[in-house]
BALOBA-1460 file (C-alpha; in Angstrom, 3 decimals):
// residues 257
<rec num="1" residu="m" x="9.836" y="-8.471" z="-3.286"/>
<rec num="2" residu="s" x="10.040" y="-6.181" z="-0.185"/>
<rec num="3" residu="p" x="9.121" y="-6.532" z="2.976"/>
<rec num="4" residu="e" x="9.671" y="-10.685" z="3.090"/>
<rec num="5" residu="p" x="7.847" y="-12.011" z="5.635"/>
<rec num="6" residu="d" x="10.105" y="-13.832" z="8.193"/>
<rec num="7" residu="t" x="10.149" y="-17.352" z="7.950"/>
<rec num="8" residu="g" x="13.073" y="-18.272" z="10.019"/>
<rec num="9" residu="p" x="13.035" y="-19.628" z="13.728"/>
<rec num="10" residu="e" x="11.256" y="-17.552" z="16.104"/>
<rec num="11" residu="r" x="13.200" y="-16.627" z="19.296"/>
<rec num="12" residu="y" x="11.920" y="-15.844" z="22.643"/>
<rec num="13" residu="v" x="11.890" y="-12.125" z="23.472"/>
<rec num="14" residu="s" x="12.190" y="-11.136" z="27.101"/>
<rec num="15" residu="p" x="8.938" y="-9.138" z="27.893"/>
<rec num="16" residu="e" x="9.215" y="-5.362" z="28.248"/>
<rec num="17" residu="p" x="8.345" y="-3.963" z="31.551"/>
<rec num="18" residu="g" x="4.799" y="-2.824" z="32.242"/>
<rec num="19" residu="m" x="3.511" y="-5.249" z="28.815"/>
<rec num="20" residu="s" x="0.561" y="-7.431" z="29.732"/>
<rec num="21" residu="p" x="0.739" y="-10.543" z="29.543"/>
<rec num="22" residu="e" x="-1.562" y="-10.752" z="26.393"/>
<rec num="23" residu="h" x="0.806" y="-8.430" z="24.641"/>
<rec num="24" residu="q" x="3.559" y="-10.766" z="25.275"/>
<rec num="25" residu="e" x="5.748" y="-12.724" z="23.229"/>
<rec num="26" residu="s" x="5.543" y="-16.634" z="23.689"/>
<rec num="27" residu="p" x="7.967" y="-19.188" z="23.917"/>
<rec num="28" residu="v" x="9.643" y="-20.570" z="20.834"/>
<rec num="29" residu="g" x="7.532" y="-21.189" z="17.684"/>
<rec num="30" residu="r" x="4.308" y="-19.798" z="18.996"/>
<rec num="31" residu="g" x="2.577" y="-16.656" z="18.696"/>
<rec num="32" residu="p" x="0.410" y="-14.994" z="21.444"/>
<rec num="33" residu="e" x="-2.400" y="-16.991" z="22.390"/>
<rec num="34" residu="g" x="-5.761" y="-16.049" z="20.704"/>
<rec num="35" residu="r" x="-3.769" y="-13.704" z="18.290"/>
<rec num="36" residu="t" x="-2.913" y="-14.138" z="14.574"/>
<rec num="37" residu="h" x="0.757" y="-13.655" z="14.516"/>
<rec num="38" residu="w" x="1.283" y="-11.289" z="11.516"/>
<rec num="39" residu="r" x="4.275" y="-12.761" z="9.872"/>
<rec num="40" residu="r" x="2.472" y="-16.101" z="9.403"/>
<rec num="41" residu="s" x="-0.482" y="-14.352" z="8.241"/>
<rec num="42" residu="l" x="1.327" y="-12.489" z="5.671"/>
<rec num="43" residu="a" x="3.319" y="-15.340" z="4.646"/>
<rec num="44" residu="v" x="-0.328" y="-16.977" z="3.510"/>
<rec num="45" residu="a" x="-1.505" y="-13.701" z="2.184"/>
<rec num="46" residu="v" x="1.437" y="-13.144" z="-0.427"/>
<rec num="47" residu="p" x="0.587" y="-16.028" z="-2.570"/>
<rec num="48" residu="a" x="-3.420" y="-15.124" z="-2.517"/>
<rec num="49" residu="l" x="-2.554" y="-11.294" z="-3.439"/>
<rec num="50" residu="l" x="-0.277" y="-12.261" z="-6.120"/>
<rec num="51" residu="a" x="-2.858" y="-14.755" z="-7.717"/>
<rec num="52" residu="a" x="-5.987" y="-11.867" z="-7.072"/>
<rec num="53" residu="g" x="-3.442" y="-9.421" z="-8.751"/>
<rec num="54" residu="g" x="-3.120" y="-11.868" z="-11.748"/>
<rec num="55" residu="l" x="0.703" y="-11.603" z="-11.622"/>
<rec num="56" residu="g" x="1.634" y="-15.654" z="-10.669"/>
<rec num="57" residu="s" x="4.912" y="-16.654" z="-12.326"/>
<rec num="58" residu="a" x="4.561" y="-13.243" z="-14.359"/>
<rec num="59" residu="m" x="7.651" y="-11.943" z="-12.278"/>
<rec num="60" residu="a" x="11.169" y="-13.023" z="-13.025"/>
<rec num="61" residu="s" x="14.283" y="-11.018" z="-12.805"/>
<rec num="62" residu="g" x="12.564" y="-7.913" z="-11.928"/>
<rec num="63" residu="a" x="10.715" y="-7.358" z="-15.137"/>
<rec num="64" residu="l" x="7.655" y="-8.402" z="-16.965"/>
<rec num="65" residu="a" x="7.498" y="-9.262" z="-20.910"/>
<rec num="66" residu="v" x="4.075" y="-10.443" z="-20.519"/>
<rec num="67" residu="g" x="0.394" y="-9.641" z="-20.797"/>
<rec num="68" residu="l" x="-1.191" y="-7.747" z="-17.456"/>
<rec num="69" residu="q" x="-4.517" y="-8.024" z="-16.161"/>
<rec num="70" residu="i" x="-5.932" y="-6.777" z="-12.944"/>
<rec num="71" residu="q" x="-9.784" y="-7.529" z="-12.622"/>
<rec num="72" residu="d" x="-11.983" y="-8.102" z="-9.556"/>
<rec num="73" residu="r" x="-12.013" y="-5.006" z="-7.461"/>
<rec num="74" residu="p" x="-10.771" y="-1.582" z="-7.874"/>
<rec num="75" residu="v" x="-7.377" y="-0.773" z="-8.555"/>
<rec num="76" residu="d" x="-5.695" y="2.527" z="-7.515"/>
<rec num="77" residu="f" x="-2.955" y="3.992" z="-10.046"/>
<rec num="78" residu="t" x="-0.571" y="6.529" z="-10.369"/>
<rec num="79" residu="t" x="1.722" y="7.593" z="-13.506"/>
<rec num="80" residu="s" x="3.753" y="10.436" z="-14.280"/>
<rec num="81" residu="s" x="2.579" y="10.381" z="-17.834"/>
<rec num="82" residu="l" x="1.499" y="7.678" z="-20.206"/>
<rec num="83" residu="y" x="1.343" y="8.706" z="-24.317"/>
<rec num="84" residu="g" x="-0.321" y="6.206" z="-26.955"/>
<rec num="85" residu="t" x="-1.223" y="6.413" z="-30.568"/>
<rec num="86" residu="q" x="-4.695" y="5.646" z="-31.808"/>
<rec num="87" residu="y" x="-6.206" y="6.685" z="-28.662"/>
<rec num="88" residu="g" x="-10.079" y="5.783" z="-28.232"/>
<rec num="89" residu="a" x="-12.284" y="6.542" z="-25.290"/>
<rec num="90" residu="a" x="-15.942" y="5.557" z="-24.932"/>
<rec num="91" residu="v" x="-18.298" y="4.901" z="-21.780"/>
<rec num="92" residu="v" x="-19.429" y="1.669" z="-21.232"/>
<rec num="93" residu="d" x="-21.346" y="-0.229" z="-18.303"/>
<rec num="94" residu="q" x="-18.816" y="-2.540" z="-16.369"/>
<rec num="95" residu="t" x="-19.883" y="-5.599" z="-14.663"/>
<rec num="96" residu="v" x="-18.531" y="-5.585" z="-10.970"/>
<rec num="97" residu="v" x="-19.725" y="-8.265" z="-7.819"/>
<rec num="98" residu="r" x="-20.716" y="-6.894" z="-4.938"/>
<rec num="99" residu="p" x="-19.429" y="-7.266" z="-1.104"/>
<rec num="100" residu="d" x="-22.416" y="-9.948" z="-0.692"/>
<rec num="101" residu="g" x="-22.228" y="-11.896" z="-3.945"/>
<rec num="102" residu="s" x="-24.440" y="-10.372" z="-6.058"/>
<rec num="103" residu="t" x="-23.602" y="-8.713" z="-9.657"/>
<rec num="104" residu="g" x="-24.341" y="-5.264" z="-10.675"/>
<rec num="105" residu="s" x="-22.581" y="-2.575" z="-12.880"/>
<rec num="106" residu="v" x="-21.143" y="0.699" z="-12.574"/>
<rec num="107" residu="r" x="-20.301" y="3.478" z="-15.611"/>
<rec num="108" residu="v" x="-16.986" y="3.896" z="-16.490"/>
<rec num="109" residu="l" x="-14.353" y="5.548" z="-19.055"/>
<rec num="110" residu="r" x="-12.986" y="2.611" z="-21.013"/>
<rec num="111" residu="m" x="-9.860" y="3.950" z="-23.069"/>
<rec num="112" residu="g" x="-7.743" y="1.939" z="-25.300"/>
<rec num="113" residu="f" x="-4.370" y="2.332" z="-27.022"/>
<rec num="114" residu="a" x="-2.992" y="0.629" z="-30.080"/>
<rec num="115" residu="d" x="0.441" y="1.308" z="-28.407"/>
<rec num="116" residu="g" x="1.729" y="3.001" z="-25.361"/>
<rec num="117" residu="m" x="4.267" y="4.007" z="-23.161"/>
<rec num="118" residu="l" x="4.324" y="4.803" z="-19.811"/>
<rec num="119" residu="n" x="6.761" y="7.055" z="-17.564"/>
<rec num="120" residu="g" x="6.445" y="5.069" z="-14.451"/>
<rec num="121" residu="l" x="3.263" y="3.009" z="-12.978"/>
<rec num="122" residu="c" x="1.898" y="2.194" z="-9.976"/>
<rec num="123" residu="l" x="-0.825" y="0.047" z="-8.943"/>
<rec num="124" residu="s" x="-2.007" y="-0.282" z="-5.318"/>
<rec num="125" residu="q" x="-5.020" y="-2.572" z="-4.699"/>
<rec num="126" residu="r" x="-6.099" y="-3.928" z="-0.852"/>
<rec num="127" residu="q" x="-7.129" y="-7.288" z="-0.038"/>
<rec num="128" residu="q" x="-8.436" y="-9.044" z="2.959"/>
<rec num="129" residu="i" x="-6.882" y="-11.478" z="4.349"/>
<rec num="130" residu="a" x="-8.119" y="-13.200" z="7.878"/>
<rec num="131" residu="g" x="-9.988" y="-10.266" z="8.551"/>
<rec num="132" residu="a" x="-6.955" y="-7.944" z="8.176"/>
<rec num="133" residu="t" x="-6.064" y="-5.267" z="5.475"/>
<rec num="134" residu="y" x="-3.236" y="-5.831" z="3.175"/>
<rec num="135" residu="t" x="-2.092" y="-4.106" z="0.359"/>
<rec num="136" residu="l" x="-0.254" y="-5.312" z="-2.714"/>
<rec num="137" residu="l" x="1.779" y="-2.767" z="-4.231"/>
<rec num="138" residu="l" x="3.009" y="-2.635" z="-7.388"/>
<rec num="139" residu="t" x="6.011" y="-0.496" z="-9.124"/>
<rec num="140" residu="l" x="7.007" y="-0.691" z="-12.668"/>
<rec num="141" residu="g" x="9.747" y="1.617" z="-14.392"/>
<rec num="142" residu="d" x="12.740" y="3.301" z="-13.833"/>
<rec num="143" residu="d" x="13.131" y="6.466" z="-11.780"/>
<rec num="144" residu="n" x="14.010" y="8.444" z="-14.237"/>
<rec num="145" residu="p" x="10.829" y="11.009" z="-15.088"/>
<rec num="146" residu="g" x="11.864" y="11.412" z="-19.186"/>
<rec num="147" residu="s" x="12.412" y="8.421" z="-20.099"/>
<rec num="148" residu="w" x="8.969" y="6.716" z="-20.779"/>
<rec num="149" residu="e" x="10.396" y="3.136" z="-20.261"/>
<rec num="150" residu="i" x="7.648" y="0.995" z="-20.151"/>
<rec num="151" residu="r" x="5.964" y="-0.283" z="-23.693"/>
<rec num="152" residu="t" x="2.457" y="-1.441" z="-24.352"/>
<rec num="153" residu="k" x="0.380" y="-3.072" z="-26.639"/>
<rec num="154" residu="n" x="-3.394" y="-2.988" z="-27.048"/>
<rec num="155" residu="t" x="-3.959" y="-1.445" z="-23.349"/>
<rec num="156" residu="v" x="-7.419" y="-1.042" z="-22.336"/>
<rec num="157" residu="l" x="-8.134" y="0.881" z="-19.035"/>
<rec num="158" residu="d" x="-11.797" y="1.146" z="-17.304"/>
<rec num="159" residu="l" x="-11.319" y="4.650" z="-15.065"/>
<rec num="160" residu="r" x="-13.376" y="5.101" z="-12.305"/>
<rec num="161" residu="n" x="-11.882" y="8.546" z="-11.757"/>
<rec num="162" residu="a" x="-9.033" y="10.148" z="-12.257"/>
<rec num="163" residu="t" x="-7.148" y="13.507" z="-12.372"/>
<rec num="164" residu="g" x="-4.268" y="14.788" z="-14.696"/>
<rec num="165" residu="v" x="-3.189" y="16.996" z="-17.873"/>
<rec num="166" residu="l" x="-4.635" y="15.788" z="-21.214"/>
<rec num="167" residu="d" x="-3.363" y="16.727" z="-24.635"/>
<rec num="168" residu="m" x="-4.454" y="15.176" z="-27.812"/>
<rec num="169" residu="d" x="-3.152" y="16.063" z="-31.259"/>
<rec num="170" residu="g" x="-3.717" y="14.670" z="-34.674"/>
<rec num="171" residu="i" x="-7.228" y="14.587" z="-36.080"/>
<rec num="172" residu="v" x="-9.328" y="14.512" z="-32.875"/>
<rec num="173" residu="d" x="-12.746" y="13.622" z="-32.709"/>
<rec num="174" residu="l" x="-15.327" y="15.187" z="-29.433"/>
<rec num="175" residu="n" x="-18.665" y="13.089" z="-28.557"/>
<rec num="176" residu="t" x="-18.017" y="10.562" z="-31.552"/>
<rec num="177" residu="n" x="-20.261" y="7.538" z="-31.341"/>
<rec num="178" residu="g" x="-18.793" y="5.217" z="-28.632"/>
<rec num="179" residu="a" x="-19.009" y="2.130" z="-30.798"/>
<rec num="180" residu="d" x="-17.427" y="3.909" z="-33.883"/>
<rec num="181" residu="v" x="-14.361" y="4.224" z="-31.922"/>
<rec num="182" residu="k" x="-11.361" y="2.360" z="-33.220"/>
<rec num="183" residu="t" x="-7.879" y="1.622" z="-31.268"/>
<rec num="184" residu="v" x="-6.440" y="-1.817" z="-32.813"/>
<rec num="185" residu="r" x="-5.936" y="-3.862" z="-36.157"/>
<rec num="186" residu="d" x="-6.508" y="-7.487" z="-37.084"/>
<rec num="187" residu="a" x="-4.322" y="-9.606" z="-38.380"/>
<rec num="188" residu="s" x="-5.340" y="-8.210" z="-42.362"/>
<rec num="189" residu="g" x="-4.378" y="-4.671" z="-41.235"/>
<rec num="190" residu="a" x="-8.126" y="-3.472" z="-40.829"/>
<rec num="191" residu="y" x="-9.385" y="-2.202" z="-37.751"/>
<rec num="192" residu="v" x="-11.296" y="-4.274" z="-35.340"/>
<rec num="193" residu="v" x="-15.144" y="-3.117" z="-34.937"/>
<rec num="194" residu="n" x="-15.837" y="-1.760" z="-31.552"/>
<rec num="195" residu="p" x="-12.772" y="-2.948" z="-29.961"/>
<rec num="196" residu="l" x="-13.998" y="-1.050" z="-26.678"/>
<rec num="197" residu="n" x="-17.396" y="-3.009" z="-26.769"/>
<rec num="198" residu="s" x="-19.471" y="0.330" z="-26.241"/>
<rec num="199" residu="p" x="-23.102" y="0.606" z="-26.607"/>
<rec num="200" residu="q" x="-24.419" y="2.573" z="-29.423"/>
<rec num="201" residu="h" x="-24.845" y="6.119" z="-29.066"/>
<rec num="202" residu="r" x="-22.541" y="6.744" z="-26.140"/>
<rec num="203" residu="f" x="-20.258" y="9.363" z="-25.561"/>
<rec num="204" residu="g" x="-16.647" y="8.830" z="-27.309"/>
<rec num="205" residu="i" x="-13.106" y="10.435" z="-28.294"/>
<rec num="206" residu="q" x="-11.007" y="9.361" z="-30.953"/>
<rec num="207" residu="a" x="-7.606" y="11.084" z="-31.608"/>
<rec num="208" residu="r" x="-4.048" y="9.896" z="-33.089"/>
<rec num="209" residu="y" x="-2.181" y="10.823" z="-30.392"/>
<rec num="210" residu="a" x="-3.062" y="11.154" z="-26.773"/>
<rec num="211" residu="k" x="-0.420" y="12.066" z="-23.636"/>
<rec num="212" residu="f" x="-1.853" y="12.281" z="-20.104"/>
<rec num="213" residu="d" x="0.494" y="13.498" z="-17.008"/>
<rec num="214" residu="r" x="0.897" y="13.094" z="-13.537"/>
<rec num="215" residu="i" x="-2.267" y="10.827" z="-13.324"/>
<rec num="216" residu="v" x="-3.956" y="9.836" z="-10.237"/>
<rec num="217" residu="g" x="-6.995" y="8.061" z="-10.468"/>
<rec num="218" residu="t" x="-8.664" y="4.461" z="-9.506"/>
<rec num="219" residu="a" x="-9.598" y="1.762" z="-12.792"/>
<rec num="220" residu="q" x="-12.487" y="-0.598" z="-12.507"/>
<rec num="221" residu="d" x="-10.397" y="-2.893" z="-14.697"/>
<rec num="222" residu="f" x="-6.644" y="-2.754" z="-16.116"/>
<rec num="223" residu="q" x="-5.368" y="-5.057" z="-19.104"/>
<rec num="224" residu="i" x="-2.760" y="-5.162" z="-21.248"/>
<rec num="225" residu="p" x="-3.080" y="-8.740" z="-23.138"/>
<rec num="226" residu="g" x="-0.665" y="-8.133" z="-26.113"/>
<rec num="227" residu="l" x="2.857" y="-7.149" z="-24.150"/>
<rec num="228" residu="l" x="3.880" y="-5.514" z="-21.504"/>
<rec num="229" residu="t" x="7.773" y="-4.638" z="-21.056"/>
<rec num="230" residu="t" x="9.478" y="-2.771" z="-18.321"/>
<rec num="231" residu="p" x="13.345" y="-2.836" z="-17.246"/>
<rec num="232" residu="k" x="12.386" y="-2.232" z="-13.186"/>
<rec num="233" residu="l" x="9.481" y="-4.108" z="-11.388"/>
<rec num="234" residu="k" x="9.272" y="-3.762" z="-7.223"/>
<rec num="235" residu="l" x="6.207" y="-5.655" z="-5.623"/>
<rec num="236" residu="s" x="5.525" y="-5.569" z="-1.777"/>
<rec num="237" residu="v" x="2.355" y="-6.694" z="0.617"/>
<rec num="238" residu="r" x="2.150" y="-4.226" z="3.500"/>
<rec num="239" residu="p" x="-0.167" y="-4.080" z="6.204"/>
<rec num="240" residu="g" x="-3.057" y="-1.650" z="6.426"/>
<rec num="241" residu="t" x="-4.087" y="0.428" z="3.446"/>
<rec num="242" residu="v" x="-0.903" y="1.802" z="1.648"/>
<rec num="243" residu="a" x="-1.439" y="4.812" z="-1.540"/>
<rec num="244" residu="c" x="0.800" y="4.991" z="-4.671"/>
<rec num="245" residu="p" x="3.035" y="8.281" z="-4.359"/>
<rec num="246" residu="a" x="2.451" y="11.012" z="-5.581"/>
<rec num="247" residu="p" x="3.668" y="11.074" z="-9.384"/>
<rec num="248" residu="a" x="6.206" y="13.052" z="-10.884"/>
<rec num="249" residu="a" x="6.238" y="15.694" z="-13.113"/>
<rec num="250" residu="p" x="7.473" y="14.311" z="-16.385"/>
<rec num="251" residu="t" x="10.522" y="15.934" z="-18.529"/>
<rec num="252" residu="g" x="11.071" y="15.708" z="-21.950"/>
<rec num="253" residu="t" x="8.591" y="14.355" z="-24.982"/>
<rec num="254" residu="p" x="8.089" y="10.706" z="-25.562"/>
<rec num="255" residu="g" x="9.219" y="8.951" z="-28.913"/>
<rec num="256" residu="t" x="6.647" y="7.793" z="-31.236"/>
<rec num="257" residu="p" x="6.048" y="3.625" z="-30.085"/>
């Protein structure tokens, strides 16, 4: 994880010429009087951000091979390409908690894949810690725009907004009843009824395959409850608001998951 907070001994630093007393470094072991030492704040923020991101101890050896769920507040994301089988989408109402603690709902487009492949993924989520803004930046996958190296199952994504290029194949049904959309199967092999929990008579999409390229969006909810595998994972906690880099255009063609 980078950057790592400096938890080692602090040294006294001579004040620079012209530096006012309130901006001068205090003696060893103390920050400026009346101010929060950002290194210590970040050391406290890291575990809080990890818990908020739903990651916890899921990180090991730079790879994830577990379920992933990011809720509670919107998360910005980018990916070079998302490809999946048995794609479905429906308009649903997602419950949200407002800043004042009250609950409400937002209308989102809920997308689901039975099996999926991602060509790199970046997630960016902001948190307020001790009155300061920090960004949890999580990147998965390699730097090869043609590898589709991240594998997922039972992916559910609630989109608040997104831009990109969509290509669907196989039998494609537009404006189908959202409650009739099918994505995953149960243990007996039968399709799960209304897997996206859509109300009746909401707009829905059904396709055998779907491929989205160069997606930049915001998700209210990001869930991969089955399995997520990726060869590389990077996590950083940065002061301020930090956006994911713009996704590269994919190359080549993904295989069938």
